[in-house]
Structures are given as C-alpha cells and as structure tokens.
C-alpha positions in Angstrom: 174.4 109.5 73.7 174.3 112.2 71.1 174.5 115.6 72.7 171.6 116.6 70.5 169.2 114.9 72.0 169.8 116.1 75.8 167.2 118.9 75.3 164.9 116.7 74.4 165.2 114.7 77.2 165.0 117.2 79.5 161.7 118.8 78.4 160.7 115.1 78.5 161.4 115.0 82.0 160.0 118.5 82.7 156.8 117.5 81.2 156.7 114.1 82.9 157.8 115.8 86.2 155.2 118.7 85.6 152.4 116.3 84.5 152.8 114.0 87.9 153.0 117.2 90.0 150.0 118.6 88.2 148.2 115.7 89.1 149.6 115.5 92.2 148.1 118.9 92.9 144.8 117.9 91.1 144.4 114.8 93.7 145.6 117.1 96.7 142.8 120.0 95.8 139.9 116.7 94.9 141.0 115.4 98.7 140.5 118.6 100.2 137.2 119.7 98.3 137.9 122.4 96.2 135.9 120.2 93.5 133.5 119.6 96.0 133.5 117.6 98.8 134.6 113.7 99.0 132.7 111.6 101.2 133.6 111.3 104.7 134.6 108.0 106.7 131.5 108.3 108.4 129.4 108.4 105.1 132.0 105.3 104.0 130.7 103.5 106.4 127.4 104.4 106.2 126.4 105.3 102.5 123.1 107.2 102.3 120.8 106.1 99.9 116.7 106.3 99.8 115.5 102.9 101.3 111.8 102.0 100.8 109.9 101.0 104.7 108.6 97.9 104.3 105.3 96.7 105.6 105.8 92.9 106.9 103.2 90.8 107.9 103.1 88.7 111.3 104.1 85.6 109.4 106.9 87.3 107.4 105.7 88.6 104.3 106.6 92.0 102.8 102.6 93.2 102.2 103.9 96.5 100.5 106.6 99.5 100.8 106.6 103.1 100.8 108.8 104.8 98.7 110.7 107.5 96.9 112.7 105.0 95.4 111.5 101.4 95.6 114.6 100.1 97.0 115.1 97.2 100.0 118.5 96.3 100.7 119.4 92.5 100.8 122.1 90.8 102.6 125.1 89.0 100.5 124.0 85.4 102.4 120.8 85.9 100.7 122.2 86.6 96.8 122.0 83.9 94.4 125.6 82.5 93.6 124.5 83.0 89.9 123.7 86.9 90.6 127.3 87.3 91.6 128.8 85.0 88.8 126.6 86.9 86.1 127.7 90.3 87.9 131.5 89.5 88.2 131.3 87.6 84.6 129.9 90.9 82.8 131.3 94.0 84.5 134.5 92.9 86.2 135.9 89.5 85.6 139.5 90.5 87.5 137.4 92.0 90.7 139.0 89.6 93.0 142.8 90.3 91.8 142.4 94.5 92.1 141.9 97.2 94.8 139.1 99.3 93.4 141.3 100.4 90.4 142.1 97.8 87.8 145.5 99.3 85.9 145.6 96.3 83.7 142.4 96.9 82.3 143.1 100.7 82.2 146.0 100.1 79.9 144.0 97.4 77.9 141.0 100.2 77.3 143.7 102.9 76.3 145.5 100.5 73.7 142.4 99.5 72.4 140.6 102.9 72.6 137.7 100.8 74.1 137.0 98.4 71.7 138.4 95.2 73.9 135.9 96.3 76.8 136.2 99.1 79.5 138.1 99.6 82.5 135.3 100.6 85.2 135.5 98.6 88.1 132.6 97.3 90.0 133.9 99.3 92.9 134.4 102.3 90.7 130.4 102.0 89.7 129.9 101.8 93.3 131.6 105.0 93.9 129.8 106.8 90.6 126.2 105.0 91.8 126.4 105.6 95.1 128.3 108.3 96.6 129.7 110.6 94.0 127.2 112.9 92.9 126.4 112.6 89.1 126.3 115.6 86.8 126.5 116.1 83.4 130.4 116.6 82.2 130.7 119.6 79.4 134.6 119.3 78.9 137.8 116.9 79.3 138.5 118.7 82.4 135.4 118.0 84.4 135.2 114.6 83.3 139.1 114.0 84.3 138.4 115.4 87.9 134.8 113.4 88.0 137.0 110.3 87.2 139.7 111.2 90.1 137.3 111.4 92.5 135.2 108.0 91.5 139.3 106.2 91.6 139.5 108.0 95.5 136.3 106.7 96.3 137.0 103.5 95.3 139.8 102.9 97.1 138.4 104.3 100.0 135.4 101.7 99.7 138.1 98.6 98.9 139.6 100.0 102.7 136.7 99.9 104.6 134.7 97.0 102.9 134.9 93.3 101.9 135.0 92.3 98.4 131.5 90.9 99.4 130.3 93.7 101.4 130.8 95.8 98.1 129.1 93.3 95.5 126.0 93.8 98.2 126.0 97.4 97.9 126.5 97.6 94.5 123.6 95.3 93.7 121.6 97.3 96.4 122.1 100.6 94.4 121.5 99.8 91.0 118.4 100.8 88.9 116.4 97.9 87.2 113.9 100.2 85.6 110.0 100.0 86.5 110.7 101.8 89.8 112.6 98.8 90.8 115.8 99.9 92.9 117.8 97.2 94.0 118.2 93.6 93.4 115.5 92.3 95.8 112.8 94.6 94.1 114.1 93.6 90.6 114.1 89.6 91.5 110.3 90.6 92.8 109.2 93.1 90.3 110.3 91.0 87.3 109.7 87.3 88.7 108.1 87.7 91.9 110.6 86.0 93.4 113.4 86.5 96.2 117.1 87.5 95.2 118.5 83.6 96.8 116.1 82.0 94.2 117.0 83.6 90.9 118.5 80.9 88.4 121.1 81.6 86.1 119.1 82.9 83.0 117.2 85.0 85.3 119.8 86.5 87.2 121.7 87.0 83.7 118.6 89.2 82.7 118.9 91.5 85.1 122.3 92.2 85.2 122.4 92.5 81.6 119.9 95.5 82.3 122.0 97.0 84.4 123.9 98.4 81.2 120.5 100.3 80.1 117.5 99.6 82.3 115.1 101.0 79.3 117.1 99.6 76.4 117.2 96.1 77.4 113.9 96.0 79.4 112.5 92.9 78.9 109.3 94.3 78.9 109.5 97.3 76.5 112.0 95.8 74.5 112.0 91.8 75.0 114.1 91.0 71.8 117.0 93.3 72.8 116.6 92.1 76.2 116.7 88.4 75.2 120.1 89.1 73.4 121.3 90.8 76.1 121.0 87.9 78.3 122.6 85.3 76.2 125.2 87.3 75.9 125.7 87.7 79.5 124.6 83.8 79.8 127.9 83.3 77.6 130.1 85.4 79.7 129.3 83.3 82.4 130.1 80.1 80.4 133.5 81.4 79.3 134.4 82.3 83.2 133.2 78.6 83.6 130.3 79.6 85.9 128.2 77.6 83.7 128.7 74.2 82.2 128.1 73.7 78.4 124.8 71.7 79.1 123.7 74.6 81.4 124.8 77.2 78.9 122.7 75.6 76.1 119.8 74.9 78.2 119.4 78.4 79.9 120.3 80.4 76.6 117.3 78.3 74.6 114.8 79.2 77.3 112.2 82.1 77.0 112.4 85.2 79.1 109.4 83.7 81.6 108.6 86.9 82.9 106.2 87.3 85.9 106.1 90.9 85.8 104.6 92.8 89.0 105.6 96.3 89.3 105.3 97.8 92.5 102.0 99.6 92.5 100.3 101.0 95.8 96.9 100.3 94.4 97.7 96.1 94.2 99.0 93.8 96.1 97.4 92.1 99.6 95.7 94.7 102.2 96.0 97.7 100.3 93.3 99.4 102.3 95.3 98.2 105.5 98.5 99.8 104.1 97.3 103.0 103.1 96.0 103.4 106.6 99.1 102.5 108.3 101.1 104.8 105.9 98.8 107.6 107.6 99.2 106.6 111.0 102.7 106.4 111.0 103.0 109.7 109.3 101.2 110.9 112.2 103.0 108.8 114.9 106.7 110.4 113.3 105.1 114.0 113.5 103.7 114.0 117.1 106.7 112.4 118.0 105.0 108.6 119.2 108.1 107.6 116.7 111.0 109.4 118.0 113.6 111.4 116.1 117.4 110.3 115.1 120.4 110.7 116.7 121.2 113.9 114.3 117.6 114.9 115.8 115.7 114.9 112.3 112.5 113.0 112.0 112.4 109.7 110.2 110.9 109.6 106.4 108.8 106.8 105.8 110.1 107.0 102.0 113.8 107.1 102.2 114.9 105.8 105.7 114.0 101.8 105.4 111.9 101.2 108.2 110.8 97.8 108.7 107.2 98.0 109.9 105.9 94.6 111.4 102.3 94.6 111.6 99.6 92.2 113.3 98.3 91.2 109.7 98.7 87.2 108.7 99.0 87.0 104.9 96.7 83.6 104.9 93.9 85.2 106.2 94.0 88.7 104.5 94.6 86.6 101.2 91.2 84.4 102.5 89.4 87.4 103.1 89.9 89.3 100.1 89.0 86.3 98.1 85.9 86.0 100.3 84.8 89.4 99.5 85.4 89.2 95.9 83.5 85.7 95.7 80.4 87.1 97.4 80.6 90.8 96.0 80.6 89.7 92.6 77.5 87.4 93.0 75.8 89.8 95.2 76.3 92.6 92.5 74.4 90.7 89.8 71.3 90.2 92.2 71.6 93.6 92.9 71.3 94.3 89.1 68.6 92.8 88.9 66.7 94.1 91.7 67.4 97.6 91.0 67.2 98.0 87.3 65.4 101.6 86.5 65.1 102.0 90.0 67.7 104.3 90.7 67.0 107.1 93.6 68.5 109.8 91.2 65.9 109.1 88.3 63.1 110.5 90.7 65.6 112.9 92.2 68.1 114.5 89.9 69.5 116.6 92.8 71.3 113.7 94.0 73.5 113.5 91.1 74.0 117.0 91.7 75.2 116.6 94.9 77.6 113.8 93.6 79.0 116.3 90.9 79.4 118.8 93.7 81.6 116.2 96.1 83.9 114.9 93.0 87.4 115.9 92.8 86.9 116.3 89.5 84.6 119.2 90.2 86.5 121.1 93.0 89.8 120.8 90.4 88.2 122.5 87.8 86.4 124.8 90.4 89.8 125.9 91.4 90.9 126.6 88.2 88.3 129.2 87.5 86.2 127.3 85.1 82.9 128.7 85.1 79.9 126.6 86.4 78.2 125.7 83.1 81.5 124.8 81.5 82.1 122.2 84.8 78.6 120.8 83.8 79.5 120.6 80.1 82.8 118.8 80.9 80.5 116.3 83.0 78.8 115.8 80.1 81.0 115.1 77.4 82.0 111.7 76.5 86.0 110.8 77.0 87.8 107.6 76.7 88.5 105.9 80.7 89.1 102.5 82.3 86.6 101.4 84.9 85.9 98.7 87.2 84.1 95.9 86.9 83.6 92.5 88.4 84.9 90.8 84.9 88.2 92.9 84.8 89.0 96.6 84.3 87.1 97.6 80.9 88.2 100.7 78.4 85.6 102.4 77.8 84.4 105.8 76.4 81.7 107.7 78.7 81.1 111.6 80.6 82.2 112.0 83.7 78.3 112.4 85.0 78.0 108.4 83.2 80.6 107.2 85.4 79.3 108.6 88.5 76.1 106.8 87.7 78.0 103.9 86.7 80.1 103.8 89.8 77.1 104.6 92.3 75.5 101.0 91.0 78.3 99.0 92.8 77.2 98.0 96.1 80.3 98.2 99.0 81.7 96.1 101.5 84.8 95.7 104.4 85.9 92.8 106.5 87.9 93.3 110.1 89.0 90.1 111.2 91.2 90.1 114.8 92.0 88.1 117.7 89.8 88.9 120.6 93.0 87.5 123.1 95.3 89.9 121.8 93.3 92.8 120.0 95.6 91.9 116.8 94.3 92.8 113.6 94.4 89.7 111.1 92.6 90.8 108.2 91.7 94.4 107.0 89.3 94.7 103.6 88.2 98.5 103.4 86.5 97.9 100.1 86.0 96.1 96.8 88.8 97.5 94.9 91.2 100.0 96.0 92.1 101.4 92.7 89.0 102.5 92.4 87.2 102.3 95.5 89.5 104.4 97.9 87.3 105.0 100.8 88.4 102.9 103.4 84.9 101.5 104.9 86.9 99.7 108.2 88.0 103.0 109.7 86.6 106.0 107.9 83.6 104.5 107.3 80.7 105.3 110.3 77.4 103.8 109.7 73.8 102.8 111.2 74.6 99.3 112.7 71.2 98.0 113.1 70.4 94.8 115.3 74.4 94.4 115.5 73.9 96.7 118.2 71.6 94.6 120.6 73.7 92.6 122.2 75.2 96.1 124.0 71.8 96.3 125.1 71.0 92.4 126.2 74.6 93.0 128.2 72.9 95.6 129.8 69.9 93.6 130.6 71.8 90.5 132.0 74.3 93.0 134.1 71.2 94.2 135.5 69.8 91.2 136.8 67.9 89.5 133.8 68.4 85.9 132.9 68.5 84.4 129.0 65.8 82.6 130.2 63.5 85.3 131.1 60.5 86.1 128.9 59.1 89.0 127.2 55.8 89.1 125.4 56.2 89.9 121.5 53.9 92.7 121.4 54.4 96.2 120.5 56.0 98.8 122.9 55.7 102.5 123.2 58.7 103.9 124.9 58.4 107.8 126.2 61.5 109.7 126.6 61.2 113.6 127.7 61.6 115.8 125.0 61.0 113.3 122.1 58.0 112.2 120.4 56.6 108.8 121.5 58.4 105.7 120.1 56.7 102.7 119.0 58.9 100.0 116.9 57.4 97.2 114.8 58.9 93.9 114.0 60.8 93.6 110.7 58.3 90.6 110.0 55.2 92.1 111.0 54.7 89.3 113.2 53.8 89.4 116.9 52.3 87.1 119.6 53.7 84.4 121.9 56.8 84.5 124.4 60.2 84.5 124.0 62.9 84.1 126.2 65.8 87.0 125.6 67.9 84.5 124.2 65.4 83.6 121.6 64.4 87.2 121.2 68.5 88.3 120.4 68.7 85.1 118.2 65.6 86.0 116.2 66.6 89.9 116.3 62.7 90.8 117.6 62.2 94.4 117.8 59.7 94.9 120.0 61.5 92.8 122.8 64.5 95.3 122.6 62.1 98.2 122.9 61.1 96.7 125.9 64.6 96.1 127.6 65.6 99.7 126.7 62.4 100.9 128.3 63.1 99.3 131.4 66.7 99.9 131.6 66.9 103.4 130.1 69.1 104.4 127.1 72.1 106.0 128.9 73.0 102.6 130.8 72.9 101.0 127.0 75.3 104.1 126.2 77.7 103.4 129.3 77.8 99.6 128.4 78.6 100.3 124.8 81.5 102.9 125.7 82.8 100.5 128.2 83.1 97.9 125.4 85.1 100.0 123.4 82.5 102.0 121.0 84.2 105.4 120.7 81.2 107.2 118.6 79.4 109.8 120.4 76.0 107.8 121.2 73.1 110.2 122.0 70.8 108.5 124.9 67.8 108.4 122.5 65.5 104.8 122.9 66.1 104.2 119.4 69.5 103.1 119.7 68.0 99.8 121.1 67.4 98.9 116.8 71.3 100.5 116.2 70.0 103.8 114.8 73.8 105.3 116.3 76.7 105.3 113.2 79.8 103.2 114.6 82.7 101.9 112.4 83.1 98.3 112.2 86.7 98.5 113.3 84.8 99.4 116.8 82.2 97.1 116.6 84.6 94.4 116.2 86.6 95.6 119.2 83.0 95.6 121.4 82.2 92.0 120.0 86.0 90.7 121.1 84.9 91.5 124.7 82.4 88.9 125.0 84.9 86.1 123.0 87.6 87.4 125.4 86.3 87.0 129.2 85.1 90.0 129.5 88.4 91.8 128.7 88.9 94.6 126.2 92.0 95.0 124.2 92.3 97.9 121.8 92.0 96.6 118.3 95.9 97.2 117.5 97.8 96.6 113.9 101.8 97.5 114.8 104.1 94.7 116.4 106.8 97.1 116.3 108.8 99.3 114.1 112.8 99.2 113.7 115.0 101.7 111.7 117.1 100.3 109.0 119.8 98.9 111.3 117.1 96.8 113.0 116.9 99.3 116.2 113.1 98.8 117.6 112.0 102.8 117.5 108.5 101.7 118.5 106.5 99.0 120.1 102.8 98.8 120.1 101.2 99.0 123.4 97.7 98.6 123.0 95.0 99.8 126.1 93.7 97.0 128.1 90.7 96.6 130.5 88.1 94.8 132.5 85.3 95.6 130.6 82.7 93.5 132.1 83.0 90.5 134.3 83.8 86.8 132.8 80.4 85.5 134.1 78.6 88.3 131.8 80.8 87.8 128.6 80.3 84.1 128.6 76.5 84.2 129.2 76.9 86.3 126.3 78.5 84.2 124.0 75.9 81.5 124.8 73.2 84.2 123.9 75.1 85.1 120.8 75.4 81.2 119.6 71.5 81.2 119.7 72.1 83.6 116.8 73.4 80.4 114.7 71.0 77.7 116.0 68.3 76.5 113.7 65.8 75.4 116.3 65.8 79.1 117.7 65.1 80.4 114.2 68.3 82.3 114.5 68.8 85.2 112.0 72.4 83.4 111.2 71.1 79.8 111.4 72.0 79.6 107.2 75.7 79.3 108.8 74.5 75.7 109.8 72.1 74.6 107.4 73.6 75.8 104.1 77.3 76.5 105.2 77.7 73.6 107.2 79.7 74.8 110.2 79.7 72.3 113.1 82.0 74.8 115.0 80.9 77.0 118.0 79.8 79.9 116.7 78.2 83.3 117.9 77.0 86.4 115.9 74.4 88.7 115.1 73.3 90.0 112.1 72.2 93.5 111.4 69.9 95.5 108.8 69.1 98.9 108.8 66.1 100.9 107.5 65.4 100.3 104.2 68.0 97.8 103.9 71.0 100.4 103.4 73.2 98.8 105.5 73.9 94.9 106.1 76.1 93.8 108.7 77.6 90.5 110.3 79.8 90.3 113.2 80.5 86.3 114.0 82.8 85.1 117.2 84.6 82.3 117.7 87.2 81.7 120.1 90.2 82.6 118.0 88.5 85.0 115.8 86.2 88.2 115.8 85.2 88.8 112.1 82.6 91.4 111.4 81.5 92.4 107.5 79.6 95.5 106.3 78.0 95.7 103.0 75.8 98.9 101.7 76.0 101.5 99.3 77.9 104.6 98.6 74.6 106.6 99.5 71.8 105.2 101.7 69.5 105.4 98.9 71.7 102.8 97.2 69.9 99.8 98.4 67.9 96.4 98.0 63.9 96.7 98.0 63.0 93.2 99.7 64.2 92.3 103.3 65.0 88.5 101.6 67.8 90.7 99.6 68.4 93.3 101.7 68.7 91.7 105.2 72.4 91.5 106.7 72.1 87.3 106.6 72.1 88.1 102.8 74.4 91.0 102.1 76.8 90.3 104.9 77.1 86.8 106.6 77.8 84.7 103.2 81.2 86.6 103.1 82.0 86.2 106.9 81.1 82.3 105.9 83.2 82.0 102.5 86.2 83.5 104.7 85.8 80.9 107.7 85.4 78.4 105.5 88.8 78.8 103.8 90.0 80.0 107.2 89.2 76.5 108.9 90.3 74.9 106.2 93.6 75.6 106.6 95.8 73.6 109.1 98.9 75.9 109.0 96.6 78.7 110.6 96.0 76.6 113.9 92.5 78.5 114.3 90.7 76.7 117.3 87.7 74.7 116.5 87.2 73.7 120.3 84.0 75.4 122.2 84.4 78.7 124.1 86.3 78.3 127.3 83.6 78.2 130.1 84.2 80.2 133.6 86.5 78.6 135.9 84.0 78.6 138.8 81.1 78.4 136.8 78.6 81.0 136.2 76.0 82.5 138.4 73.4 82.9 135.4 71.6 79.8 134.0 72.2 78.9 130.9 69.9 75.9 130.4 65.9 77.5 130.2 64.7 74.1 130.8 65.9 74.0 134.3 65.2 77.5 135.1 62.9 77.7 137.9 60.1 80.6 138.6 61.0 82.4 141.4 57.1 82.2 143.1 56.0 78.6 142.4 59.7 76.7 142.2 58.6 74.7 138.9 60.5 74.6 136.1 59.3 76.9 132.8 58.6 80.6 131.8 59.1 83.8 133.6 57.5 86.9 132.6 57.7 88.2 136.1 60.7 90.7 137.0 64.2 89.1 137.1 65.5 87.3 139.9 69.0 87.0 140.0 69.1 85.0 143.6 67.1 82.3 141.9 69.5 81.5 139.1 71.4 77.9 138.9 75.2 77.6 138.7 76.6 75.0 136.3 
C-alpha cells in the first residue's frame, strides 16, 4: 500500500468510528429520553388511542358510536384477506421477511433517491401513527432523531407482537377521512359493510386512501381515487394475490360507494342514543360506573366502551317506519284542517314567547345585541335547510318564518317494551332527530287523557267492584274541600242507559269515571298510579279521573306493563351491560321489581282493556279489528286531552306493551274536531302499523297467543252474562253497591 494513502485511511477510520460512536451516543440519549420519552413496555403492550364507544342492540347490531375519533377496533380474524393483501402489496411487500426495519429497502431507496419506492415498513408506520408523538420537523437533525425513534419502537413492536397483531393494530389506527378511523369504520362509512366482507376493489380503494385520505377521497376526488385504486389492484396482481381475470374484472368496476358518514343525527334510535349518552355520562360522574384501575373515570368518547342495550334493531326499525308512515299522512290532514287558523294569528304574543325561547335569541342576547336588532335579525331572510316529509329542502326564509313553519309540524313518540322483563325494545322520541331534538319519550310530560282511566278502574276492582257492575250514564257532580264542584261531560255529549264498568272503559265514558272517583276518592287512585310506577307528582283532584295529570310516555308504558305481567312492576330498563375495551363487565342493569297488584287484578284489567278493541262494545280502539284486521288478543286504551291537544294510544299484548303520543309543540297547535283530533286517529294508527310489521316478522317470535290466565282462576267474574244479582240471584245487571262475595270463579 502506498504510504501516502495511510493518512487518508486513518481519517476514514476515525470518521467511521466517530460516526458510529455518535450514532451510538444518539441512540443511547434517545433511549434514556433526552429527546422525549419512548413508550414503555407496558405502553407497547397496551397502546393508547382514542376508541369510540359502541351502542349495541340486543341482536348484535351497532346502533351508533360516541367518539372524539370515530375508531372501533376489529380483530385480525374479522379482516378480509383482500385487505391484508392490498396493504402488504402496496405498503410493504417484504413485511413477512423483516423484523421491523427493512435494510434492503433502505439501501434501494438510498441508491434510487426514493424513485424506486420508500423504505418505511408497515411496522415503522404503525410506530409513527400510534406510539410516537407527531411534530413538524424543521431540520435534518430532528428528522433523523424522529426516524431513529420510529426504528427503535418498530423493533419493540416486532419483539412484542406477532405479524398478524401488527397488521391488526395498523389497520385499526389509520385515518381514512370523513371521520372514519380504522378499517372497521372505513368499511362502514364508504361501503356500509364490515371489514370481513370487503372485496378486492373495495379493499384496494381503502388501502389506496392511506397515502392521502383527502387527496384520494372517493367522495371529493373520485377520479383520483379510481386511479389510485387501480394502482393498488395492479400491485396485488403483480404479487399474485389476484388472477388475471380477477384483476381485469376488479379494475373495470366502478367505485360503487355506499357512502354513510357517521352522524349522531342519523341512524337507528337517534333519540335513544342521545338519552343513553346523557345517562352513561351521569353514571360515570356519580360513580355508578366504577373508576378505572388507575383511578380515573372512564371517558365515553375515547375509552372504547361497549354498551349493550335492550333495543331490538328490527323492532326499532319498524317503530320508526310506522311513525314516518303515519305522521307524514297525518300532517297533510292537519295542514288542510288548520290552514289560516294558527293561534298566533289571533295572539301574536305566542310568537314572541317562541322567539324568546329559541337558542338563536339567547345567543344574540349573550353577545349583547340590543332587543330591536335581535327582532330585526329574526325578520331578515337567510338561506337555510328545513325539514319536510318529502325530504330536506333548501329555502330562503327569515328565522321568524322558520318558527312559524316548524310550529305547524305535529310531533309524535313511540315506546315499546317487553312487560315480562321491562326491557325497552323500541324508542322513538320524535319525528326527526336532526330537526326536532326534544325527546318526547322521557323529557315529554303531557296530560294523558283517558289513558289514565285504567288506573281508576283498577282501583275500583281492587275495592270490590266487578267489571260487570253497572252505572247509569248521567252527569255526576263531585265536590272536594277547597275546590269548586266538578261536573264533567261526555266527549260526544250523549247520555242515558246503564253500562258495565267494562263497557264504560271501552267507550271511555267520562261521567262514569266521575262516578267512580267520587266513590273511591282521588287519593286512592293516586296511590294506585304510584304503585304502578307513575313517578310524576299527582295532586288528588277529582279531575285526574279524566287524565288531567301530566305523565311521560316512559312512565305510562311501564305502568301498563303491570297489567300484562301478572301484576308485577319491572322498572323500564334499556342497558343490559357495559364492558370496557377489553371485554370486562363494568356495569350490569338491575331494574327494580315489585308486586304492584295481585295477579287476579292484573288479569281482570287485561279483560277490561281487551274491551277497548271490541267492536261489539263500540270500544274506542275497535278500529284495530275492523280497519287493521288484527285477530290477536289486544288490550288498550285511547286518550284525548282537552281541545284535542294530545292524542294517546297504549296497547298491550303478551310480549309487547307499546305507547304512542301525538301532539303539537304547544297545546294551541291541535286539530279542531273530535273525529280528527282523538287519540284513535292521531296515535292509534302508528301503533297499528308498528304491530302489523312486528307480527309479520316470524324471526322476532312475538307471541300471538292469548294472555295467560292465573293458574288458580280469578275471584272476579269476567263474563257478565253469568253475573248474579246480589239480592235476587237472577243473572243480569247490578246497579247496587259492589258485592265482592258474590262473584263467580272460572
């Protein structure tokens, strides 16, 4: 060797040793956290990411999610092979050959200056996406430190996870745009399917988006997305994951999106999901849901809770469809009858009150905007989207005109539960959650009209009256201390004749209800309603006999369930259990259960309520038979409040108790005739449409059998043709005082 080269060789060696030493020192400093802490072993084992909490129906359908990032993990076994093939073909075709760092690819990228592909492996990308804090790099040194961090974390990942686990973690962390994080949400958002069902072209499209979710968005940039998808398909073909025929077919297919971005306003059970969210947040705050092991509270938006509910997705779907079918038709009738008869035309103060209640008014007031400027704002037309039964419409109108527009819409709610378990199966809080946020199921508390009468009649039967006891249909005056005399009238203005209690309840005869409460006293009826689960405060006034008390649909459905469940009250419930992201149960529902009334009394009330649907008794719900052609055993009660402001129908069957309420936003929004405004017209049809759909679905296995009779019979005669007059012993009527000792058994 030429002696003249020795100094250069020495310099090269010194430089090489210096570079290696500097690199070793840099790695050492990175490892001890000088440039920011690396993830610990525990963090590698349990990587943190924002996970959406899922709301799951009893039949395993995800109803919705609560999230900061809409991310829900999926297991490797639930991934389509095409997703794995697309990912490896595109991002790291030597994935199974390296241990986190692909030095062959690094050399190739270095020699080709990146023109022959990058060097970042899937494992490195996972390290970058999930475990290493992202930042903007302003110099080569910081970029080098960041890259070394990624390498070190990638090596840790490879040591602690299998290749399948790394692929699963990676696909669960990727951002696919449109608030879809992870492959499961991406499959649902863009194709309305699950990760295991993705075909080659769908998988290629989603994996192609990884490089740039916005740039390659199939929604915003379908042309780019199609080109990128076909490139991924070609790479899959080149790696022998697709045959020639499969490749040709896939690349020639259109995008075929079924784009359904995740929106809290959309999807099944939107009102229920919002109520559930509020309740779970309260349960976390008050300790009903215990803290995590580290002492912190669970976070519904990022801790990946699984909330298993009692809602049945099919029943929920049928309930929403029934409300839509009925209310869209009813709204047209309402427009026709109330055109130019709006209450605010006679009393403009009603609009002023609505303005002052609006969120827009309060926001402007908090900003310090003067009152006259606020009113001017409410009278200034602006572009807006509005709800209609024909679909969302874009229109220009003033906020005041918007108030007038929405006041004309009737509202409605439906709640359906299983009386044997108290589990709520369908919850429809309004006609459209996006535009009408108020939940009429739980937050609504309106006068219930004649749907309260069964509580009065149950009190009567418990106090010795028989369903066959007859009362004259004449006005009755009831006096109570401190209140004026009360003499109610019948809705139809007709009087005369005698009616059994069963007939009176079926026809909803007001004066006979007045007779009963006069005999029983209001306080006894209040106590019965409370035993049946009514939580509203009820003043013991005689007028409660006609349902002047405000009660929620939630409470009413729960109370009627007692009749269908042998006298047992089970608090309506909607959560089965809540699990953390690891599947540990952190909460289980334990509803309150009590024997509210006797089994005999409950069955007698079933008999009474069945009269409501009996055409021979002219029951107010008898159109269920002659119009909707139900043949199953059904009990129920209609309800209509003063001025027809509220319409109710609550129907009971052995497996489902379902209540429907219909009315306006304000009590002055109502029909102007009994024929149109009664509960049999405004509420009952939604119940009928719902139950027709339910009974037509054999998969639901909803019983069509009769109500089960008490095993020992009942001490109350339920066939009035056999009823024995207490004095003569002759079958017939009784207008005398109740004789509980003279009733016949089955």
